[in-house]
Structure formats: C-alpha cells, structure tokens
C-alpha positions, 0 to 999 in steps of 0.5 A, spaced: 499 500 499 502 507 498 504 512 503 500 518 500 502 525 504 500 532 504 505 537 505 507 544 504 512 545 497 519 548 500 524 551 496 528 544 495 522 542 491 524 545 484 527 541 480 522 536 481 516 541 480 520 543 474 520 536 471 512 534 473 511 540 469 515 539 463 510 535 459 504 539 461 501 544 456 506 540 452 512 544 455 509 551 456 506 549 464 507 557 468 509 553 474 516 553 473 515 561 473 511 562 478 513 557 483 518 561 487 512 566 488 508 561 490 512 559 495 513 565 498 505 567 498 504 560 502 497 555 501 502 551 495 502 543 497 504 537 494 502 530 494 508 525 496 507 517 494 512 514 498 516 520 498 516 522 491 512 528 489 507 526 484 502 532 485 501 540 486 495 544 488 494 552 490 489 556 495 490 564 495 486 568 500 482 572 496 477 578 499 471 577 500 471 571 504 473 567 497 479 562 496 481 561 490 484 554 487 489 554 481 495 549 479 492 542 480 497 538 477 498 530 477 505 528 474 504 525 467 508 518 469 502 518 475 496 520 472 490 515 470 492 511 477 488 515 483 493 520 485 489 525 483 484 523 487 488 522 492 491 529 492 484 532 491 482 528 497 487 530 501 487 537 499 479 538 500 480 536 507 485 541 509 481 546 506 476 543 510 478 546 516 480 553 514 475 559 515 473 561 508 465 563 504 467 560 497 472 556 493 472 558 486 477 556 480 478 558 473 480 551 468 479 551 460 473 546 456 479 542 454 480 540 461 475 535 462 478 531 468 478 539 473 470 539 470 469 532 472 472 533 479 468 540 480 461 537 478 463 531 483 465 535 488 458 540 488 461 546 485 456 550 480 459 554 474 459 561 475 461 564 468 463 562 461 467 566 457 470 566 449 478 566 450 481 570 444 489 571 443 493 574 438 500 572 438 506 577 436 508 575 429 500 576 428 500 584 430 498 588 425 502 593 422 502 600 422 497 601 429 497 608 431 496 609 439 488 612 439 490 620 442 483 620 445 485 614 451 489 616 458 491 612 463 485 613 469 488 615 476 481 617 478 478 611 482 472 614 484 470 615 476 472 609 475 468 605 479 462 610 477 463 607 469 465 600 472 458 599 477 455 602 472 456 598 466 452 592 463 459 588 462 459 587 470 453 583 470 455 580 464 462 577 466 458 575 472 461 580 476 469 577 475 474 581 474 479 576 469 486 577 471 489 573 465 487 566 469 485 568 477 478 572 477 477 576 483 470 580 485 470 586 480 468 591 487 470 598 489 476 596 492 478 591 487 478 597 481 481 602 486 487 596 487 487 596 479 487 604 478 493 604 484 497 600 480 496 604 473 493 599 470 487 603 468 485 606 462 479 611 459 477 613 453 474 620 450 469 622 445 470 628 440 467 631 446 471 630 451 466 626 455 469 619 458 465 614 454 468 607 455 474 604 461 479 598 460 483 595 465 490 591 462 496 589 464 502 585 463 502 578 465 509 576 466 509 568 465 506 567 458 509 575 457 502 577 455 497 584 455 492 581 459 484 585 458 481 584 465 475 589 464 472 593 459 466 597 457 464 603 453 461 605 446 463 601 440 467 606 438 470 606 445 471 599 445 474 599 438 479 604 440 481 601 446 482 594 443 488 598 438 491 601 444 492 595 447 495 592 440 500 599 441 502 597 447 504 590 445 508 591 439 511 597 443 513 593 449 514 587 445 509 582 449 508 575 445 501 576 446 494 580 448 489 576 450 482 577 453 477 572 456 470 575 455 462 574 454 460 581 452 458 582 445 462 589 443 468 586 445 467 580 441 466 584 435 472 588 437 476 582 438 475 578 431 475 586 428 483 586 431 484 578 427 484 575 434 482 568 435 478 564 439 483 558 443 484 552 442 483 550 449 476 552 448 471 556 453 474 558 459 469 557 466 469 559 473 466 555 478 464 556 485 462 552 492 459 556 496 459 554 503 
C-alpha cells in the first residue's frame, strides 16, 4: 500500500516541480515561472507518494472570504492511477479545516478532468467566457496609438464607470486577471487604478465614454485585458491601444477573456483568434 502525504511545497522542491511540469501543456506550463512567488505566498501544497512528489495544488486568500484554487497538477507518469483523487481528497480535507465562505477556480473547456472534479465536489458554474488571443507575429503593422486614450488615476470615476456598466453583470462581477478572477468591487477597482492598470477613452466632446483595465502577465509575457466597457467606438479604440502597447513593449501576446458582445466584436476586428483550449469556466462552491 502506498503512503500518501500532503505537505507544503518547499524551495528545495523546485527541480522536482520543473520535472513534473515538463510534459504539461506541451512544455509551456507556467508553474516553474511562478514557483518562487507561490512558495513565498504560502498555500502551495504537494502530494508525495512514498516520498516522491507526484501532485500539486495551491490556494490563495482573496477578499470577501474567497479562497482561489489553482495549480492542480499530477505528474504525467502518475496520471490515471488514482493519485489525482488522493491529492484532491487530501487538499480539500485541509481546506475544510480553514475559514472561508467560497471556493473558486478557473479552468478551460479542454480540461475535462477539472470539470469532472468540480461537478463531483459540488461546485456550480459561475461564469463562462470566450478566450481570444493574438500572437506577436500577427500584430498588425502601422498601429497608431489613439490620442483619446489616457491613463486613469481617479478611482472614484473608474468605479462609477464600472459599477454602472452592463458588462459588470455580463461578466458575473468578475475581474479577469488572466488566469485568476477577483470580485469586481470598489476595492478591486481602486487597487488596479493605483497599480496603473486603468485607462479611459474620451469622445470628440472630451467626455469619458469608455474604460478598460490591462496589465502585463509575466509568465507568458502577455498583455491581458481584465475588464472593458464603453461605446462601440471606445471599445474599438481601447483594443487598438492594447495592440499598440503590445508592439511598443514587445509583449508576446494580447489576450482577453470575455462574454460581452462589443468586446467579442472588437476582438474579431483585431483578428484575434479563439483559443484551442475552448471556453473558459469559473466554478464556485459556497460553504
């Protein structure tokens, strides 16, 4: 009988985790790039079978009593023989001893195992998004930065625009920070404005008629659009601004997860493609 143990990941586990990640997502797993930060942050656990590291999982404390789950991995050499189930059982037993109001995680349509796990544990589907991206080799030539897009340093203005938008409801109140989602509330907006992630669009009369939040996601050198709302022209210009930023900063990819019609239209107009991983889901389990 194998001996399974759930342990916090330690700095000395890095090489074992790099080896675990080599065959995941065709060698493009972000795990080695976030390892150091996750160890410092805490909530990063591994499953060991007879002392060998075979699985991973991470939780992060979000505001409003939410625990965000991510990084569930099973070493490819140990998949299909029950170790994933052992990890899930041990990890969720550990979570059950903690204080939280809700568990959430994000996964892709292609990840059938995660979806099956979510349903089996009683999670419900909170939101569904299309995932659009554009790689650097496909960036258009001669992109001109729209002069009517400027950085926003006014958190109250930003919150007024966000809170009154239909997109806030369409996106199920989620701020989509690439592969993490936060509640789209006043604190989140204020934090992102302070970080310099917020930009507004002005019409020809100088009136603000659009806003979006973008940030650089280092593990994949991506510019990610986390939230956007505005008139059709505003959304189009904000998308062009994002493309121009990608070219200027030499980012490898522009990405957006959305279920908002105007944003989907703007993404298609920018020749962004839907990802081969399919739609993106956010699952929730309320205590």
